[in-house]
C-alpha positions as CSV (number, residue, x, y, z in Angstrom):
1,M,24.8,8.3,-49.4
2,L,24.5,7.0,-45.9
3,D,28.3,6.8,-45.6
4,D,28.4,10.6,-46.0
5,M,26.2,11.1,-42.9
6,L,27.5,11.4,-39.3
7,H,27.5,8.3,-37.2
8,V,28.4,9.8,-33.7
9,T,28.5,13.5,-32.9
10,E,27.9,16.0,-30.1
11,W,24.7,18.0,-29.9
12,H,25.5,20.2,-26.9
13,N,22.5,22.4,-27.5
14,G,21.8,25.0,-24.8
15,E,23.0,25.0,-21.2
16,K,22.9,22.5,-18.3
17,E,19.5,22.5,-16.6
18,F,18.5,22.6,-13.0
19,S,19.1,19.5,-10.9
20,P,17.9,18.9,-7.3
21,F,21.4,17.3,-6.7
22,S,24.6,19.3,-6.2
23,D,27.7,18.7,-8.3
24,N,29.3,17.2,-5.2
25,E,26.5,14.7,-4.8
26,M,26.7,13.6,-8.5
27,A,30.5,13.4,-8.3
28,R,30.2,11.3,-5.1
29,R,28.1,8.7,-7.0
30,Q,30.4,8.4,-9.9
31,N,33.5,8.4,-7.7
32,E,32.1,5.6,-5.5
33,L,31.7,3.5,-8.7
34,R,35.2,4.4,-9.7
35,V,36.6,3.0,-6.4
36,W,34.8,-0.3,-7.1
37,M,36.1,-0.3,-10.6
38,A,39.7,0.2,-9.5
39,D,39.4,-2.5,-6.8
40,N,38.0,-4.9,-9.4
41,N,40.3,-4.1,-12.3
42,V,37.3,-2.8,-14.4
43,D,38.4,-0.2,-17.0
44,A,35.0,1.2,-17.8
45,A,31.4,0.6,-17.0
46,L,28.6,0.7,-19.6
47,F,25.2,1.3,-18.1
48,T,22.1,0.7,-20.2
49,S,19.1,0.8,-17.7
50,Y,16.9,3.7,-16.9
51,H,17.7,3.6,-13.2
52,C,21.5,3.4,-13.4
53,I,21.8,6.0,-16.2
54,N,19.5,8.3,-14.2
55,Y,21.4,7.7,-10.9
56,Y,24.8,8.4,-12.3
57,S,23.9,11.2,-14.8
58,G,20.6,12.8,-13.7
59,W,19.1,12.2,-17.1
60,L,16.1,9.8,-17.7
61,Y,15.9,8.6,-21.2
62,C,12.8,7.9,-23.3
63,Y,13.3,4.4,-24.8
64,F,10.9,4.2,-27.8
65,G,12.7,1.3,-29.3
66,R,16.2,2.8,-29.3
67,K,19.3,2.0,-27.2
68,Y,20.8,4.3,-24.6
69,G,23.9,4.1,-22.5
70,M,26.4,5.8,-20.1
71,V,30.1,5.0,-20.0
72,I,32.0,5.9,-16.9
73,D,35.8,5.4,-16.6
74,Q,38.4,6.8,-14.2
75,K,38.3,10.2,-15.9
76,N,35.0,10.7,-17.8
77,A,31.3,10.1,-17.6
78,T,29.4,10.3,-20.9
79,T,25.8,9.5,-21.8
80,I,24.9,8.1,-25.2
81,S,21.7,9.2,-26.8
82,A,19.8,9.0,-30.1
83,G,19.5,11.9,-32.5
84,I,15.8,12.1,-32.0
85,D,16.4,13.5,-28.4
86,G,18.2,16.6,-29.6
87,G,20.2,18.3,-26.9
88,Q,18.0,17.3,-23.9
89,P,20.3,14.5,-22.8
90,W,23.2,16.8,-22.7
91,R,21.3,19.5,-20.8
92,R,20.3,16.9,-18.1
93,T,23.6,15.0,-17.9
94,F,26.2,15.5,-15.2
95,G,29.1,14.9,-17.5
96,S,29.4,14.8,-21.2
97,N,27.1,13.4,-23.9
98,V,27.4,11.9,-27.4
99,T,24.6,11.6,-29.9
100,Y,24.4,8.7,-32.4
101,T,22.3,8.8,-35.6
102,D,19.8,6.0,-35.4
103,W,19.2,5.3,-39.1
104,R,22.1,2.8,-39.0
105,R,21.8,-0.1,-36.6
106,D,25.4,-0.2,-35.5
107,N,25.8,3.5,-34.6
108,F,25.1,3.0,-30.9
109,Y,27.9,0.4,-30.8
110,R,30.2,2.8,-32.6
111,A,29.6,5.2,-29.7
112,V,30.4,2.5,-27.2
113,Q,33.5,1.6,-29.0
114,G,34.7,5.2,-29.1
115,L,34.1,5.6,-25.3
116,T,35.8,2.4,-24.3
117,K,39.0,2.5,-26.4
118,G,41.8,0.4,-24.7
119,A,39.5,-1.1,-22.1
120,R,40.1,-4.8,-21.4
121,R,37.4,-5.4,-18.7
122,V,34.1,-3.5,-19.1
123,G,31.2,-3.7,-16.6
124,I,27.7,-4.1,-18.0
125,E,24.3,-4.7,-16.3
126,F,23.8,-8.5,-16.5
127,D,20.3,-8.0,-15.2
128,H,19.3,-5.6,-18.0
129,V,20.8,-6.8,-21.2
130,S,19.2,-9.6,-23.1
131,L,21.2,-12.5,-24.6
132,D,21.0,-10.9,-28.0
133,Y,22.1,-7.5,-26.6
134,R,25.0,-9.0,-24.8
135,Q,26.2,-10.8,-27.9
136,L,26.0,-7.6,-29.9
137,L,28.1,-5.8,-27.2
138,Q,30.6,-8.6,-27.3
139,D,30.8,-8.4,-31.1
140,A,31.4,-4.7,-30.9
141,L,34.1,-5.1,-28.2
142,P,36.2,-8.1,-29.4
143,G,38.6,-9.4,-26.8
144,V,37.0,-7.4,-24.0
145,E,35.8,-9.3,-20.9
146,L,32.3,-8.3,-19.9
147,V,31.7,-8.3,-16.1
148,D,28.6,-7.6,-14.0
149,V,28.2,-4.1,-12.6
150,S,24.5,-4.3,-11.8
151,Q,24.8,-5.9,-8.4
152,P,27.6,-3.6,-7.0
153,S,25.7,-0.6,-8.3
154,M,22.5,-1.8,-6.6
155,W,24.1,-2.0,-3.2
156,M,25.6,1.5,-3.7
157,R,22.2,2.9,-4.5
158,T,20.5,1.3,-1.5
159,I,22.1,3.8,0.9
160,K,20.7,7.2,0.2
161,S,22.5,10.4,0.6
162,A,21.1,13.4,2.5
163,E,20.2,15.0,-0.8
164,E,18.4,11.9,-2.0
165,I,16.5,11.7,1.3
166,K,15.4,15.3,1.0
167,L,14.0,14.7,-2.5
168,I,12.3,11.5,-1.4
169,T,10.7,13.3,1.5
170,E,9.4,16.0,-0.8
171,G,8.0,13.2,-3.0
172,A,6.2,11.7,0.0
173,R,4.7,15.1,0.8
174,I,3.4,15.3,-2.8
175,C,2.0,11.8,-2.5
176,D,-0.2,13.1,0.3
177,V,-1.3,16.0,-1.8
178,G,-2.5,13.5,-4.4
179,G,-4.1,11.4,-1.7
180,Y,-6.2,14.2,-0.4
181,A,-7.3,15.1,-3.9
182,V,-8.4,11.4,-4.5
183,A,-10.3,11.2,-1.2
184,G,-12.0,14.4,-2.0
185,A,-13.1,13.2,-5.4
186,V,-14.7,9.9,-4.3
187,K,-18.4,9.7,-4.4
188,A,-20.9,7.0,-5.4
189,G,-21.6,7.4,-9.1
190,V,-18.2,8.8,-10.0
191,P,-16.0,6.5,-12.3
192,E,-12.5,5.4,-11.2
193,H,-10.8,7.4,-13.9
194,E,-12.3,10.7,-12.8
195,V,-11.0,10.1,-9.3
196,A,-7.6,9.2,-10.6
197,I,-7.4,12.3,-12.8
198,A,-8.0,14.5,-9.7
199,G,-5.1,12.9,-7.9
200,T,-2.7,13.0,-10.8
201,N,-3.5,16.6,-11.7
202,A,-3.0,17.7,-8.1
203,M,0.4,16.1,-7.9
204,I,1.6,17.4,-11.3
205,R,0.7,20.9,-10.3
206,E,2.4,20.6,-7.0
207,I,5.6,19.3,-8.6
208,A,5.6,22.1,-11.1
209,K,5.2,24.6,-8.2
210,S,7.9,23.1,-6.1
211,F,10.8,22.8,-8.5
212,P,12.4,25.1,-11.1
213,F,12.3,23.7,-14.6
214,V,11.4,20.2,-13.7
215,E,10.5,17.6,-16.4
216,L,6.8,16.6,-15.7
217,M,6.7,13.0,-16.8
218,D,5.3,9.7,-15.5
219,T,3.4,10.9,-12.4
220,W,0.3,8.7,-12.1
221,T,-2.5,7.5,-9.9
222,W,-4.1,4.0,-9.5
223,F,-7.5,4.2,-8.0
224,Q,-9.4,1.0,-7.8
225,S,-12.8,0.0,-6.6
226,G,-14.7,-3.2,-5.8
227,I,-13.2,-6.3,-7.4
228,N,-10.5,-4.1,-9.1
229,T,-8.8,-3.8,-5.7
230,D,-7.7,-7.4,-5.7
231,G,-4.4,-6.5,-7.4
232,A,-2.0,-3.8,-6.1
233,H,-1.1,-2.9,-9.7
234,N,-4.4,-3.2,-11.4
235,P,-5.0,-0.3,-13.9
236,V,-7.6,2.4,-13.6
237,T,-10.9,1.6,-15.3
238,N,-14.1,3.5,-16.0
239,R,-16.0,1.3,-13.4
240,V,-18.4,3.5,-11.4
241,V,-17.9,3.7,-7.7
242,Q,-20.8,2.3,-5.7
243,S,-21.9,3.0,-2.1
244,G,-20.2,0.6,0.2
245,D,-17.4,-0.2,-2.2
246,I,-13.9,-1.1,-1.0
247,L,-11.4,1.4,-2.6
248,S,-7.7,1.5,-3.1
249,L,-5.9,4.9,-3.2
250,N,-2.5,4.8,-4.9
251,T,-0.6,8.0,-5.7
252,F,2.8,8.0,-7.4
253,P,4.7,11.3,-8.2
254,M,7.8,10.9,-10.3
255,I,10.4,13.6,-9.7
256,F,13.8,13.5,-11.5
257,G,13.5,9.8,-11.8
258,Y,12.7,9.2,-8.1
259,Y,9.5,7.4,-7.3
260,T,7.4,7.7,-4.1
261,A,4.1,6.1,-3.2
262,L,1.1,6.4,-1.0
263,E,-1.4,3.6,-0.8
264,R,-4.5,3.4,1.4
265,T,-7.7,1.3,1.8
266,L,-10.8,3.4,1.7
267,F,-14.5,2.7,1.7
268,C,-17.3,4.7,0.0
269,D,-20.0,5.9,2.4
270,H,-19.9,3.0,4.8
271,V,-18.2,-0.3,5.6
272,D,-19.9,-3.6,6.5
273,D,-18.9,-5.5,9.5
274,A,-16.9,-8.3,7.8
275,S,-14.9,-5.8,5.8
276,L,-14.3,-3.7,8.9
277,D,-12.9,-6.7,10.7
278,I,-10.4,-7.5,8.0
279,W,-9.5,-3.9,7.5
280,E,-8.7,-3.4,11.2
281,K,-6.6,-6.6,11.2
282,N,-4.6,-5.4,8.3
283,V,-4.1,-2.0,9.9
284,A,-2.8,-3.9,13.0
285,V,-0.2,-5.7,10.9
286,H,0.8,-2.3,9.4
287,R,1.2,-0.7,12.8
288,R,3.4,-3.6,14.0
289,G,5.4,-3.5,10.8
290,L,6.1,0.2,11.3
291,E,7.4,-0.6,14.8
292,L,9.8,-3.2,13.4
293,M,11.5,-0.9,11.0
294,K,14.8,0.0,12.6
295,P,18.5,-0.3,11.9
296,G,19.8,-3.8,12.6
297,A,16.5,-5.5,11.7
298,R,16.7,-8.2,9.0
299,C,14.2,-8.1,6.2
300,M,13.3,-11.7,6.6
301,D,12.7,-11.4,10.3
302,I,10.2,-8.6,9.8
303,A,8.3,-10.7,7.2
304,I,8.3,-13.8,9.4
305,E,6.9,-11.9,12.4
306,L,4.1,-10.2,10.4
307,N,3.3,-13.6,8.8
308,E,2.5,-14.9,12.3
309,M,-0.1,-12.1,12.9
310,Y,-1.9,-13.1,9.6
311,R,-1.6,-16.8,10.5
312,E,-3.4,-16.3,13.8
313,W,-6.4,-14.8,12.0
314,D,-6.2,-17.4,9.1
315,L,-5.4,-14.6,6.7
316,L,-1.9,-15.6,5.7
317,K,-3.2,-17.5,2.7
318,Y,-4.6,-14.3,1.4
319,R,-1.3,-12.3,1.6
320,S,-0.4,-11.3,-2.0
321,F,3.2,-9.9,-2.0
322,G,6.2,-8.8,0.2
323,Y,5.9,-6.3,3.0
324,G,7.9,-3.5,1.5
325,H,10.9,-2.5,-0.7
326,S,13.6,0.0,-1.1
327,F,12.9,3.5,-2.6
328,G,15.0,5.7,-4.8
329,V,15.5,5.7,-8.6
330,L,12.8,3.3,-9.7
331,S,9.4,3.3,-11.3
332,H,6.6,1.0,-12.4
333,Y,8.5,0.3,-15.6
334,Y,12.1,0.3,-14.5
335,G,14.4,-0.2,-11.6
336,R,14.3,-2.3,-8.5
337,E,16.8,-2.6,-5.6
338,A,15.9,-6.2,-5.0
339,G,18.4,-6.7,-2.2
340,V,16.2,-4.7,0.1
341,E,12.8,-6.2,0.1
342,L,10.8,-7.3,3.2
343,R,10.4,-11.0,2.3
344,E,11.2,-14.3,3.9
345,D,14.1,-15.0,1.5
346,I,16.0,-11.8,1.9
347,D,18.5,-11.7,4.8
348,T,19.6,-8.1,4.3
349,V,20.1,-6.0,7.5
350,L,18.5,-2.6,7.5
351,K,21.1,0.2,7.7
352,P,21.0,4.0,8.3
353,G,20.4,5.7,5.0
354,M,18.1,3.1,3.6
355,V,14.6,4.2,2.6
356,V,12.1,1.3,2.8
357,S,8.3,1.0,2.6
358,M,6.0,-0.9,4.9
359,E,3.0,-2.1,2.9
360,P,1.1,-5.2,4.0
361,M,-1.8,-6.5,1.8
362,V,-4.3,-9.2,1.9
363,M,-6.8,-10.1,-0.8
364,I,-10.1,-11.7,0.1
365,P,-11.6,-13.5,-3.0
366,E,-14.8,-12.4,-4.6
367,G,-17.9,-14.1,-3.1
368,Q,-16.5,-14.2,0.4
369,P,-17.4,-11.8,3.3
370,G,-15.2,-8.8,3.1
371,A,-14.1,-9.4,-0.4
372,G,-11.4,-7.1,-1.9
373,G,-7.8,-6.0,-1.5
374,Y,-6.7,-4.3,1.7
375,R,-3.4,-2.5,1.9
376,E,-1.6,0.4,3.6
377,H,1.7,1.9,2.6
378,D,4.1,4.2,4.4
379,I,7.7,5.2,3.5
380,L,10.4,5.1,6.3
381,V,13.9,6.5,6.4
382,I,16.1,4.3,8.4
383,G,18.3,6.4,10.8
384,E,21.0,5.6,13.4
385,E,18.6,4.6,16.2
386,G,15.2,4.2,14.6
387,A,13.1,5.1,11.5
388,E,11.3,8.3,10.5
389,N,7.9,7.8,8.8
390,I,7.7,10.5,6.0
391,T,4.2,9.6,5.0
392,G,1.6,11.9,6.5
393,F,-1.7,10.7,5.1
394,P,-3.7,8.9,7.8
395,F,-4.8,5.3,7.6
396,G,-7.6,3.2,9.1
397,P,-11.4,3.2,9.4
398,E,-11.6,6.3,11.6
399,H,-10.1,8.4,8.7
400,N,-10.9,6.7,5.4
401,I,-14.6,6.1,5.0
402,V,-15.1,8.8,2.4
403,G,-17.6,10.2,0.0
404,K,-20.4,10.5,2.5
405,G,-23.5,12.6,1.8
C-alpha cells in the first residue's frame, strides 16, 4: 500500500563534501537573508530556483521534472530533494536536508509544510514559480501570506564576497584555457563540433585538476562559423569551417554553480577588408567599454555612450543585445541578476564587489559586406577605485586570425 511508504525522510548518506566556500561565507549569505526576513516580518523563505538554492546551500539540483526547494528560517536552513538523488543533496548542502518520495504528487508539499510550521508570512520567488505552482503552494499553506523574496535576494547576490571573486577569477582563467584550445583546433576543413569538443575537454580537465572532488557538470563551448555567428547563443553544428570564415569562440566553465565566459571574434586564415573594418570598430567599442567600467558609473550611461560610437559608424541598427551583465551563480538555463545589466533602461550604479562583463556585439546580415556576428567579452571586478579585468585571452585582429597554414 502507498500509505505504508515514507513520504518525507532523511537520507544523510556519507559525509559533507568539499566546497570552495568556507562555513563563515555560507553562514554570511544565510544570515544576510535572515536580517531581511526579520526587518520585513517574514517567518521563512522557500527558495525553488537553481540559483538561489545553490547560492544559499552550495548544492545544485538536477531538475528532471521534479520539484526542489530550500527553506530558511531564523534557526535552520534545509534543502528539499527527491529520493532519486540519494544522499548527494545532503553531502553538498550547507545545512540540513530532507528527502521526499516522488511517487506521490503531494510529498514535496508535505516537506514544505513540515519545514514552515507556524509561519504566517513565507517568502517565495515570484519570478520563478508559475501560476499553477503558486496556487499549489498556497493550497499547501492555507492562511499563509506569500511574499516575494526573489528581488531582495537578487540584490544581495549582486555584491560578491572575496571568496566568490576568487572562484570567479579561477573560472575566468579556465575560460582562457578553453579559448586557447579552441583557437589551436581551428583549421579550414574542421567541423565546428570538433573545435568545440577541444575547448570543452580542456576546461573539464583543468577544473578536475584545480579542485578536490568537484562535480563536473554543465561546462560547454559554443563555437560558431560563418552565418552561424549571427546569434550569440547559436548552438554548435557540424558545419565545416572554411578559409576566410568569421568565427565566434565562446567558452563556459561551470564550477560549483558559478558561470564564467570568454567570447572572441576570430577569422580562419585571413580576413577581408570589409570584415576587418567592422571588427576593428567593434574592438574600439569594446576598449572604450572597458574604460567606462568603474564604481559610480550607471549601467544606462555606459550603454548610451557606446551607442553613440556605433551610431557614428551607422552600426547601431546592427547591435543585437546589451553590453554586459552581472556574473555569479547563473548559467545558460538558470539564473540572472537582471538588476545589473548594461542597458539603456537600467539605472543601477556599479558598486565595489560587483562582477560585470563588457561584451559589445553587432551582427551584419548575410549578403552584406562583412556579414557575420562580431563580439568580444571580458569579465571585470568592480573595486573601490576602478575595475580589474580578469580575462586574459587577447582580442582583435592582431591576435585572432587563426588556423593559418
